[in-house]
GUKE-192461 format. One line per 4 residues: number of its first residue (from 1); their letters; for each residue x, z, y of N, C-alpha, C, O. Coordinates in steps of 0.1 Angstrom, whole numbers, plus 5000, padded with zeros to 4 digits. Layout:
REM GUKE-192461
NUM	A	X Z Y X Z Y X Z Y X Z Y ~ ...
//
This chain:
REM GUKE-192461
1	MTDR	9127 7646 5748 9130 7641 5734 9146 7649 5733 9152 7655 5742 ~ 9150 7647 5720 9163 7655 5717 9176 7647 5721 9177 7635 5717 ~ 9183 7653 5728 9194 7650 5733 9205 7644 5721 9206 7650 5710 ~ 9212 7632 5721 9220 7629 5714 9235 7628 5717 9239 7625 5728
5	YAVF	9243 7632 5704 9256 7635 5707 9263 7632 5692 9258 7634 5681 ~ 9276 7625 5694 9284 7621 5681 9299 7625 5683 9305 7628 5694 ~ 9305 7624 5672 9320 7624 5671 9324 7607 5663 9319 7600 5654 ~ 9336 7605 5673 9334 7588 5665 9351 7590 5662 9360 7595 5669
9	GNPV	9352 7584 5649 9367 7583 5644 9368 7575 5634 9357 7570 5630 ~ 9378 7573 5628 9382 7565 5616 9395 7569 5609 9405 7562 5613 ~ 9397 7578 5599 9382 7581 5592 9377 7594 5600 9385 7600 5607 ~ 9363 7598 5599 9355 7608 5604 9351 7618 5595 9352 7630 5599
13	GHSK	9346 7615 5584 9341 7621 5572 9345 7634 5569 9337 7642 5563 ~ 9360 7638 5576 9362 7653 5574 9360 7660 5581 9363 7672 5580 ~ 9352 7653 5596 9355 7662 5607 9347 7673 5606 9337 7672 5600 ~ 9349 7686 5612 9342 7699 5616 9333 7696 5626 9324 7705 5627
17	SPRI	9333 7687 5636 9324 7685 5650 9311 7684 5643 9306 7693 5649 ~ 9304 7681 5635 9290 7683 5633 9286 7699 5632 9276 7705 5636 ~ 9295 7704 5626 9289 7716 5617 9293 7726 5629 9287 7737 5629 ~ 9304 7723 5640 9310 7729 5648 9297 7731 5660 9292 7742 5662
21	HALF	9292 7720 5666 9284 7717 5673 9269 7721 5668 9261 7722 5677 ~ 9267 7722 5660 9252 7725 5651 9254 7744 5652 9245 7752 5651 ~ 9264 7746 5653 9263 7761 5651 9265 7768 5666 9262 7779 5669 ~ 9270 7758 5672 9267 7759 5689 9253 7759 5695 9248 7767 5703
25	AKQT	9249 7750 5688 9233 7747 5694 9224 7759 5691 9216 7765 5698 ~ 9230 7760 5677 9217 7772 5672 9220 7785 5683 9212 7790 5691 ~ 9231 7788 5681 9238 7801 5690 9228 7802 5703 9221 7812 5705 ~ 9229 7789 5710 9222 7786 5726 9211 7784 5729 9206 7786 5740
29	GQDI	9203 7777 5716 9190 7775 5718 9190 7761 5722 9179 7757 5726 ~ 9199 7754 5723 9203 7742 5725 9196 7729 5714 9200 7728 5703 ~ 9186 7720 5723 9178 7710 5713 9186 7697 5712 9184 7687 5719 ~ 9195 7697 5703 9204 7684 5702 9206 7680 5687 9207 7688 5677
33	SYQA	9208 7668 5689 9211 7663 5674 9227 7657 5674 9231 7651 5684 ~ 9235 7659 5664 9250 7656 5668 9256 7651 5653 9256 7658 5643 ~ 9261 7637 5654 9263 7632 5640 9277 7627 5639 9283 7627 5650 ~ 9283 7623 5631 9298 7618 5627 9294 7601 5627 9285 7596 5620
37	ILAE	9302 7594 5635 9302 7580 5631 9313 7572 5628 9320 7569 5638 ~ 9316 7568 5619 9326 7558 5617 9328 7546 5622 9319 7538 5619 ~ 9340 7542 5631 9337 7531 5640 9350 7523 5633 9360 7529 5631 ~ 9347 7510 5630 9358 7498 5627 9368 7504 5636 9366 7510 5646
41	KDGF	9379 7501 5632 9391 7504 5639 9393 7494 5651 9401 7497 5660 ~ 9387 7482 5650 9387 7473 5658 9375 7474 5669 9374 7467 5679 ~ 9366 7482 5665 9352 7482 5668 9345 7496 5678 9333 7499 5679 ~ 9354 7500 5682 9350 7515 5689 9341 7513 5701 9330 7519 5703
45	AAAI	9346 7502 5708 9336 7501 5719 9321 7493 5713 9310 7496 5718 ~ 9322 7487 5706 9310 7482 5698 9298 7492 5695 9286 7492 5697 ~ 9309 7503 5686 9300 7517 5683 9295 7520 5693 9283 7518 5694 ~ 9301 7526 5702 9295 7536 5717 9285 7526 5721 9274 7531 5724
49	SSFL	9286 7515 5723 9275 7507 5725 9264 7505 5718 9254 7500 5723 ~ 9263 7508 5706 9250 7507 5698 9247 7525 5699 9236 7530 5696 ~ 9256 7531 5701 9251 7547 5700 9242 7545 5715 9230 7546 5714 ~ 9248 7543 5725 9241 7544 5738 9226 7537 5735 9216 7541 5741
53	AAGE	9225 7527 5727 9214 7514 5727 9203 7521 5719 9192 7519 5722 ~ 9204 7529 5710 9198 7535 5699 9187 7542 5706 9189 7548 5716 ~ 9173 7542 5701 9162 7547 5708 9158 7561 5706 9150 7566 5714 ~ 9164 7568 5695 9158 7583 5690 9155 7590 5702 9145 7597 5702
57	GPAR	9163 7589 5714 9165 7598 5723 9178 7598 5730 9188 7593 5725 ~ 9178 7603 5743 9189 7600 5753 9203 7600 5747 9203 7609 5738 ~ 9214 7594 5749 9224 7598 5742 9232 7602 5754 9233 7595 5764 ~ 9238 7619 5754 9244 7624 5764 9259 7625 5760 9266 7626 5771
61	GANV	9264 7625 5753 9282 7627 5751 9284 7620 5736 9276 7614 5728 ~ 9295 7624 5736 9305 7618 5725 9322 7625 5722 9330 7625 5731 ~ 9323 7629 5711 9337 7633 5713 9344 7623 5704 9338 7618 5695 ~ 9359 7620 5707 9363 7610 5700 9377 7619 5694 9382 7629 5698
65	TVPF	9379 7610 5684 9391 7614 5672 9399 7603 5671 9397 7592 5677 ~ 9410 7605 5665 9419 7591 5661 9413 7583 5654 9407 7586 5644 ~ 9414 7571 5657 9425 7564 5664 9421 7560 5677 9428 7552 5682 ~ 9410 7564 5682 9403 7561 5695 9401 7569 5707 9391 7568 5714
69	KEEA	9411 7577 5708 9416 7585 5719 9419 7577 5734 9414 7578 5744 ~ 9429 7570 5730 9433 7559 5739 9424 7551 5741 9421 7553 5753 ~ 9416 7540 5737 9408 7534 5737 9398 7540 5747 9395 7534 5757 ~ 9394 7551 5744 9383 7557 5750 9388 7561 5763 9379 7564 5771
73	FRLA	9401 7562 5768 9405 7563 5782 9405 7554 5789 9403 7556 5801 ~ 9407 7541 5783 9405 7525 5791 9391 7523 5792 9386 7518 5802 ~ 9380 7527 5780 9366 7526 5783 9360 7532 5795 9352 7526 5801 ~ 9363 7544 5797 9358 7554 5804 9355 7548 5819 9362 7539 5822
77	TRRT	9348 7551 5825 9345 7544 5841 9348 7555 5852 9346 7553 5863 ~ 9353 7565 5849 9359 7578 5856 9363 7583 5845 9358 7582 5834 ~ 9377 7592 5850 9383 7600 5844 9389 7611 5852 9395 7609 5863 ~ 9387 7627 5845 9392 7638 5851 9408 7637 5849 9414 7629 5842
81	ARAE	9413 7649 5858 9428 7647 5859 9433 7651 5847 9444 7645 5843 ~ 9426 7660 5841 9434 7665 5828 9432 7652 5817 9440 7653 5807 ~ 9423 7641 5817 9423 7630 5810 9436 7623 5814 9444 7620 5806 ~ 9437 7620 5827 9448 7614 5833 9459 7618 5828 9466 7610 5822
85	AAGA	9463 7631 5829 9476 7636 5824 9478 7634 5808 9488 7630 5802 ~ 9469 7637 5804 9468 7633 5786 9472 7618 5783 9479 7614 5774 ~ 9466 7610 5793 9468 7595 5788 9455 7592 5778 9453 7581 5775 ~ 9446 7602 5773 9439 7601 5762 9427 7610 5764 9428 7621 5770
89	VNTL	9414 7603 5758 9401 7612 5762 9397 7615 5748 9400 7607 5739 ~ 9390 7625 5746 9387 7630 5736 9371 7636 5738 9365 7639 5728 ~ 9365 7637 5751 9351 7637 5753 9346 7628 5764 9351 7626 5775 ~ 9334 7621 5757 9329 7613 5769 9316 7617 5775 9307 7620 5766
93	SFEA	9313 7617 5788 9298 7621 5790 9295 7609 5796 9303 7601 5801 ~ 9279 7607 5794 9270 7594 5799 9261 7601 5807 9253 7609 5804 ~ 9265 7594 5821 9256 7602 5833 9253 7588 5839 9263 7581 5842 ~ 9239 7585 5842 9234 7576 5852 9243 7562 5850 9247 7557 5861
97	GAMI	9246 7557 5841 9255 7545 5838 9266 7547 5838 9272 7537 5834 ~ 9274 7557 5841 9290 7562 5841 9292 7567 5830 9284 7575 5824 ~ 9305 7563 5826 9311 7569 5810 9324 7581 5818 9334 7577 5825 ~ 9322 7591 5815 9330 7599 5825 9338 7605 5814 9333 7609 5803
101	GDNT	9352 7604 5815 9363 7605 5802 9367 7617 5806 9366 7618 5818 ~ 9374 7629 5796 9379 7641 5798 9387 7643 5785 9385 7636 5775 ~ 9395 7653 5786 9403 7661 5775 9403 7670 5775 9408 7677 5784 ~ 9397 7678 5762 9395 7691 5763 9405 7701 5755 9403 7713 5754
105	DGAG	9417 7693 5748 9425 7699 5739 9431 7708 5745 9431 7720 5740 ~ 9438 7705 5757 9445 7714 5764 9442 7729 5765 9448 7739 5762 ~ 9430 7725 5770 9419 7740 5774 9415 7743 5761 9408 7753 5762 ~ 9415 7741 5750 9410 7745 5738 9423 7756 5734 9422 7768 5732
109	LVRD	9434 7749 5734 9446 7752 5730 9449 7769 5738 9452 7780 5732 ~ 9448 7766 5753 9450 7778 5761 9438 7789 5759 9440 7801 5759 ~ 9429 7785 5758 9419 7796 5757 9424 7800 5744 9424 7812 5746 ~ 9427 7798 5732 9429 7802 5721 9440 7810 5723 9439 7822 5722
113	IKDN	9449 7806 5725 9462 7816 5727 9460 7827 5734 9462 7837 5729 ~ 9454 7827 5747 9451 7836 5758 9440 7847 5754 9442 7859 5753 ~ 9425 7840 5752 9415 7851 5748 9417 7855 5733 9417 7867 5730 ~ 9419 7843 5725 9417 7847 5707 9426 7856 5705 9423 7866 5700
117	LGTP	9441 7852 5709 9453 7857 5703 9461 7865 5714 9473 7867 5713 ~ 9453 7869 5725 9457 7881 5731 9474 7876 5738 9482 7885 5740 ~ 9477 7863 5742 9492 7862 5743 9489 7855 5758 9484 7844 5760 ~ 9494 7864 5768 9492 7854 5781 9506 7845 5780 9517 7846 5774
121	LAGR	9500 7835 5789 9512 7822 5791 9520 7827 5804 9532 7828 5802 ~ 9517 7831 5816 9522 7834 5828 9539 7841 5825 9541 7850 5817 ~ 9545 7836 5831 9561 7839 5828 9568 7841 5820 9578 7848 5820 ~ 9561 7831 5808 9566 7831 5795 9574 7818 5790 9571 7808 5795
125	RVLL	9583 7818 5781 9594 7808 5774 9585 7802 5767 9581 7807 5757 ~ 9581 7790 5771 9573 7781 5762 9580 7771 5755 9586 7764 5763 ~ 9581 7767 5744 9584 7754 5735 9575 7746 5730 9566 7752 5724 ~ 9573 7735 5730 9563 7724 5729 9573 7717 5717 9584 7714 5721
129	LGAG	9570 7715 5704 9576 7706 5698 9568 7691 5695 9556 7690 5691 ~ 9575 7682 5697 9568 7670 5698 9565 7664 5710 9560 7670 5719 ~ 9567 7650 5711 9561 7643 5723 9553 7630 5723 9554 7620 5730 ~ 9546 7632 5711 9534 7623 5710 9519 7627 5717 9517 7638 5722
133	GAAR	9511 7619 5715 9498 7622 5721 9493 7635 5720 9484 7639 5728 ~ 9497 7644 5709 9491 7660 5708 9498 7668 5718 9494 7678 5724 ~ 9511 7662 5719 9519 7670 5730 9513 7668 5744 9509 7676 5752 ~ 9513 7653 5744 9508 7650 5759 9497 7656 5764 9494 7659 5776
137	GVIL	9487 7657 5752 9473 7663 5758 9473 7678 5764 9465 7683 5772 ~ 9485 7684 5758 9484 7700 5764 9492 7704 5774 9491 7715 5779 ~ 9501 7696 5777 9511 7701 5786 9507 7705 5800 9513 7715 5805 ~ 9499 7698 5806 9493 7702 5822 9485 7714 5820 9489 7724 5827
141	PLLQ	9476 7716 5811 9467 7729 5808 9478 7739 5808 9477 7749 5815 ~ 9488 7738 5802 9498 7748 5799 9508 7750 5811 9512 7761 5814 ~ 9510 7740 5818 9517 7742 5826 9508 7750 5842 9512 7757 5851 ~ 9496 7746 5841 9488 7753 5851 9485 7768 5849 9477 7775 5856
145	EQPS	9492 7775 5836 9491 7788 5831 9504 7795 5837 9506 7807 5838 ~ 9514 7786 5842 9525 7790 5852 9538 7798 5841 9544 7809 5843 ~ 9540 7792 5832 9551 7797 5824 9562 7797 5831 9563 7790 5841 ~ 9573 7806 5828 9585 7807 5835 9595 7791 5833 9602 7785 5841
149	SLLV	9591 7788 5821 9594 7774 5816 9587 7771 5807 9579 7778 5800 ~ 9588 7756 5803 9583 7746 5794 9594 7735 5789 9598 7725 5796 ~ 9597 7738 5777 9607 7729 5771 9600 7720 5760 9596 7725 5749 ~ 9599 7709 5763 9595 7697 5753 9606 7690 5747 9615 7683 5752
153	VNRT	9604 7695 5732 9619 7689 5723 9613 7678 5714 9604 7682 5706 ~ 9616 7668 5714 9616 7658 5703 9625 7654 5695 9636 7655 5701 ~ 9627 7648 5682 9638 7641 5673 9644 7631 5685 9656 7629 5686 ~ 9637 7627 5690 9641 7613 5698 9642 7620 5714 9631 7620 5720
157	ASKA	9652 7625 5721 9649 7628 5732 9646 7619 5743 9642 7623 5754 ~ 9649 7609 5740 9643 7601 5754 9629 7600 5753 9624 7596 5764 ~ 9620 7601 5743 9608 7601 5741 9602 7612 5751 9594 7610 5760 ~ 9608 7626 5747 9606 7636 5753 9609 7636 5770 9601 7639 5779
161	EQLV	9620 7631 5771 9622 7630 5786 9613 7616 5794 9609 7619 5805 ~ 9610 7607 5790 9599 7601 5791 9586 7605 5796 9581 7601 5807 ~ 9581 7613 5788 9572 7622 5788 9571 7632 5798 9562 7634 5805 ~ 9582 7637 5799 9585 7646 5812 9583 7639 5827 9577 7643 5838
165	TELS	9589 7630 5823 9593 7617 5838 9577 7616 5841 9574 7621 5852 ~ 9568 7612 5833 9554 7605 5835 9547 7614 5843 9541 7612 5853 ~ 9547 7631 5833 9541 7643 5838 9543 7646 5851 9533 7649 5859 ~ 9555 7647 5855 9560 7649 5869 9554 7644 5879 9551 7650 5889
169	RLAS	9553 7629 5878 9547 7621 5888 9533 7624 5888 9526 7623 5898 ~ 9530 7626 5877 9513 7630 5876 9509 7641 5885 9500 7640 5894 ~ 9517 7653 5883 9514 7667 5886 9524 7673 5890 9528 7683 5883 ~ 9532 7669 5902 9545 7672 5904 9547 7687 5909 9558 7693 5910
173	EYTP	9531 7692 5913 9531 7707 5919 9534 7717 5907 9541 7726 5910 ~ 9530 7716 5895 9533 7723 5884 9543 7721 5875 9544 7728 5865 ~ 9549 7713 5876 9563 7706 5869 9578 7714 5873 9587 7709 5866 ~ 9580 7720 5879 9593 7725 5881 9601 7729 5871 9613 7728 5872
177	GLQA	9593 7736 5860 9601 7744 5849 9599 7735 5837 9603 7738 5825 ~ 9593 7722 5840 9592 7713 5829 9605 7706 5827 9610 7699 5836 ~ 9611 7708 5812 9620 7701 5807 9620 7694 5796 9609 7696 5790 ~ 9629 7686 5789 9629 7680 5779 9642 7678 5773 9652 7676 5780
181	GDYA	9643 7679 5757 9656 7675 5751 9651 7675 5735 9640 7677 5730 ~ 9662 7672 5728 9660 7672 5715 9662 7686 5709 9664 7696 5716 ~ 9662 7683 5693 9665 7696 5685 9678 7704 5687 9680 7716 5686 ~ 9685 7697 5688 9700 7701 5693 9701 7709 5704 9708 7719 5704
185	SLNQ	9695 7704 5714 9695 7709 5726 9690 7725 5725 9693 7732 5734 ~ 9682 7729 5716 9679 7743 5713 9689 7754 5714 9688 7765 5720 ~ 9700 7749 5707 9712 7760 5706 9707 7771 5703 9697 7772 5695 ~ 9712 7782 5709 9706 7795 5708 9694 7801 5715 9691 7813 5715
189	QSFD	9687 7791 5722 9680 7795 5731 9667 7805 5723 9665 7804 5711 ~ 9660 7811 5730 9647 7818 5726 9634 7817 5733 9635 7816 5745 ~ 9623 7817 5729 9614 7814 5733 9603 7825 5730 9604 7831 5719 ~ 9593 7827 5740 9581 7838 5734 9571 7831 5729 9567 7837 5720
193	IVIN	9565 7819 5731 9557 7808 5723 9562 7798 5719 9567 7791 5728 ~ 9561 7795 5708 9565 7780 5700 9554 7774 5696 9546 7781 5689 ~ 9550 7760 5700 9541 7753 5697 9544 7740 5690 9550 7730 5695 ~ 9539 7742 5677 9541 7726 5671 9531 7719 5669 9521 7722 5663
197	ATSA	9534 7708 5676 9526 7697 5680 9531 7683 5673 9529 7672 5678 ~ 9538 7686 5664 9543 7675 5656 9535 7672 5643 9527 7680 5639 ~ 9538 7658 5637 9530 7656 5625 9535 7665 5612 9530 7661 5602 ~ 9545 7676 5613 9551 7679 5602 9545 7687 5591 9549 7688 5580
201	GLDN	9534 7694 5597 9525 7699 5590 9515 7694 5582 9507 7700 5575 ~ 9515 7678 5583 9507 7668 5574 9516 7663 5565 9512 7659 5554 ~ 9527 7663 5568 9535 7654 5556 9547 7667 5550 9557 7664 5544 ~ 9544 7679 5553 9551 7692 5544 9568 7690 5550 9578 7696 5544
205	SVLP	9570 7682 5562 9585 7681 5564 9589 7692 5573 9581 7698 5581 ~ 9606 7695 5572 9609 7707 5579 9615 7704 5591 9623 7695 5592 ~ 9611 7713 5602 9617 7707 5616 9629 7716 5618 9629 7728 5616 ~ 9643 7708 5621 9654 7714 5625 9652 7726 5637 9655 7724 5649
209	IPSA	9648 7739 5631 9646 7749 5643 9657 7760 5638 9657 7764 5627 ~ 9664 7764 5647 9673 7775 5643 9664 7787 5644 9654 7786 5651 ~ 9668 7799 5636 9659 7811 5636 9660 7819 5649 9651 7826 5653 ~ 9672 7816 5657 9672 7823 5671 9658 7818 5682 9654 7825 5692
213	TFAP	9651 7805 5676 9641 7800 5686 9631 7809 5686 9624 7809 5696 ~ 9629 7818 5677 9618 7829 5676 9622 7842 5685 9630 7849 5681 ~ 9618 7844 5698 9622 7858 5704 9613 7869 5697 9602 7866 5694 ~ 9618 7879 5694 9610 7892 5692 9597 7891 5700 9598 7889 5712
217	DCLA	9583 7893 5691 9571 7892 5697 9567 7879 5699 9556 7878 5705 ~ 9575 7869 5695 9571 7856 5695 9556 7853 5686 9551 7858 5676 ~ 9549 7840 5695 9537 7837 5689 9544 7821 5683 9548 7812 5691 ~ 9544 7821 5670 9547 7810 5666 9531 7801 5662 9524 7806 5653
221	YDMV	9528 7789 5669 9515 7782 5669 9515 7769 5664 9521 7760 5671 ~ 9507 7764 5650 9508 7753 5646 9496 7747 5649 9487 7755 5647 ~ 9494 7736 5653 9483 7726 5659 9475 7726 5645 9464 7731 5646 ~ 9480 7723 5633 9475 7718 5622 9467 7730 5618 9472 7741 5621
225	YGRE	9456 7730 5610 9447 7742 5608 9445 7741 5591 9447 7731 5585 ~ 9441 7751 5587 9436 7754 5575 9445 7753 5562 9440 7750 5551 ~ 9458 7756 5565 9471 7754 5555 9484 7761 5562 9487 7762 5574 ~ 9489 7764 5553 9503 7771 5556 9512 7760 5557 9515 7755 5546
229	TPFM	9517 7757 5567 9527 7747 5570 9538 7750 5568 9539 7762 5565 ~ 9549 7741 5568 9563 7742 5567 9568 7751 5579 9574 7762 5577 ~ 9563 7746 5591 9567 7755 5605 9565 7767 5601 9574 7775 5597 ~ 9548 7771 5602 9546 7783 5597 9554 7793 5591 9559 7803 5597
233	AQAR	9557 7789 5576 9565 7793 5568 9581 7797 5575 9586 7808 5573 ~ 9587 7788 5581 9601 7789 5591 9597 7802 5596 9602 7813 5593 ~ 9586 7800 5604 9585 7814 5614 9586 7824 5607 9595 7831 5610 ~ 9579 7826 5600 9577 7840 5590 9591 7843 5583 9596 7854 5581
237	ATGQ	9597 7832 5581 9611 7836 5572 9621 7843 5583 9629 7851 5579 ~ 9620 7841 5595 9629 7845 5605 9627 7861 5604 9637 7867 5608 ~ 9616 7870 5600 9616 7883 5599 9617 7888 5611 9620 7900 5612 ~ 9614 7879 5624 9616 7882 5641 9608 7896 5642 9598 7897 5634
241	AGLR	9609 7905 5649 9603 7919 5649 9591 7913 5660 9593 7907 5670 ~ 9578 7916 5655 9567 7913 5661 9560 7900 5663 9550 7897 5670 ~ 9568 7892 5654 9564 7876 5654 9549 7878 5648 9545 7887 5641 ~ 9541 7865 5654 9530 7864 5650 9530 7848 5647 9538 7840 5651
245	VADG	9517 7845 5637 9518 7832 5634 9505 7827 5635 9497 7834 5630 ~ 9501 7816 5639 9487 7810 5638 9486 7796 5637 9494 7789 5644 ~ 9477 7790 5630 9473 7780 5627 9465 7774 5640 9463 7782 5648 ~ 9460 7763 5642 9451 7753 5651 9435 7755 5651 9428 7748 5659
249	LGML	9430 7763 5641 9415 7762 5641 9411 7767 5651 9400 7764 5655 ~ 9417 7776 5658 9411 7783 5671 9411 7773 5684 9403 7772 5692 ~ 9422 7764 5683 9424 7753 5691 9412 7743 5691 9406 7739 5701 ~ 9408 7740 5677 9398 7732 5676 9384 7734 5680 9377 7726 5687
253	VEQA	9379 7747 5676 9366 7753 5678 9368 7756 5694 9358 7753 5699 ~ 9378 7760 5703 9378 7760 5716 9375 7749 5724 9368 7748 5734 ~ 9382 7739 5717 9381 7723 5726 9368 7718 5723 9364 7709 5730 ~ 9361 7722 5713 9347 7718 5712 9337 7724 5720 9327 7719 5725
257	AEAF	9342 7740 5720 9334 7745 5729 9335 7740 5746 9325 7739 5753 ~ 9346 7739 5747 9349 7732 5759 9339 7720 5763 9332 7720 5773 ~ 9340 7712 5755 9332 7699 5754 9318 7703 5752 9310 7697 5759 ~ 9313 7711 5745 9297 7715 5747 9293 7721 5761 9283 7717 5768
261	FLGR	9303 7730 5764 9302 7732 5779 9300 7721 5789 9294 7723 5799 ~ 9304 7711 5787 9306 7699 5797 9293 7690 5796 9287 7683 5804 ~ 9291 7693 5784 9275 7684 5777 9265 7693 5784 9256 7689 5792 ~ 9266 7704 5780 9251 7715 5781 9250 7726 5792 9239 7732 5795
265	GIRP	9262 7727 5798 9264 7735 5811 9266 7751 5804 9269 7759 5812 ~ 9264 7754 5791 9267 7767 5783 9277 7770 5776 9278 7763 5766 ~ 9285 7779 5781 9296 7784 5769 9292 7790 5758 9285 7800 5760 ~ 9296 7785 5745 9292 7792 5734 9303 7801 5731 9315 7799 5734
269	QTAP	9297 7812 5725 9308 7823 5720 9315 7814 5707 9310 7806 5701 ~ 9327 7818 5706 9336 7809 5698 9337 7817 5683 9333 7812 5672 ~ 9344 7832 5685 9345 7837 5673 9336 7838 5663 9342 7838 5652 ~ 9322 7841 5663 9313 7839 5650 9317 7825 5646 9321 7825 5634
273	VMAT	9318 7815 5650 9320 7801 5648 9331 7802 5639 9331 7801 5627 ~ 9342 7806 5648 9357 7805 5639 9354 7817 5624 9360 7816 5613 ~ 9347 7825 5626 9347 7834 5615 9342 7827 5603 9346 7829 5591 ~ 9331 7819 5608 9321 7812 5599 9330 7800 5591 9327 7798 5579
277	LRG	9341 7793 5598 9345 7784 5592 9356 7788 5584 9358 7783 5573 ~ 9365 7798 5589 9372 7803 5580 9367 7811 5569 9376 7815 5561 ~ 9354 7815 5566 9348 7820 5554 9345 7812 5546 9340 7816 5535
//
């Protein structure tokens, strides 16, 4: 019987996950179905139960988007180390009565930066803007690439400091170069990779980033995709030699590929899927 997968969210109609996973399945010859399920904001657990109980075929896994990632974390009967570090789950696997929670966001970001954009993270100065869930979900995978430093900056420094403290307790072996601050603390520091994990790209707000933040040959990366954000425009306006700007579509596809690999044991090729989505 056809194995069933789904993405749960509210809203969820805009999700590209069904299309991405359909392209992955066609490419790899996997017999799966994948649907988008709108869960009531207080009904995520019930929606998961209904999905598991449906009889058209075995439910093998699910992806989770806003606002349910933290609830999925609590619902999981077992969690991976990267889910623990993220404090959120975006991928659920259903195995022998267990519900295994994972978080593939950081893996997707790292793979996009390293493989698709050809930018190594090892030994680089990395700046992460924001201290919310999007930022927390990628810190451990970034640190595992051994950058020379990772500075987490937030408008409220205490929130960034709390996040760094929590991550240092969970993964102390990776965190010697992990620091926190606010935008004022940037001063004239320069970074090789600047990642925007704030919601500024969604509300068109401008971040108080000095032009010197972007080093020569810097990669300016916005997790928002499908539009030119103020952050991307800020980076381009510096005119810094060798600067490159990227949106988060690659991260979206790569985190989906990681989830597909967890569910099917096959890693799909992402380049043709990204080309299709951009087209």
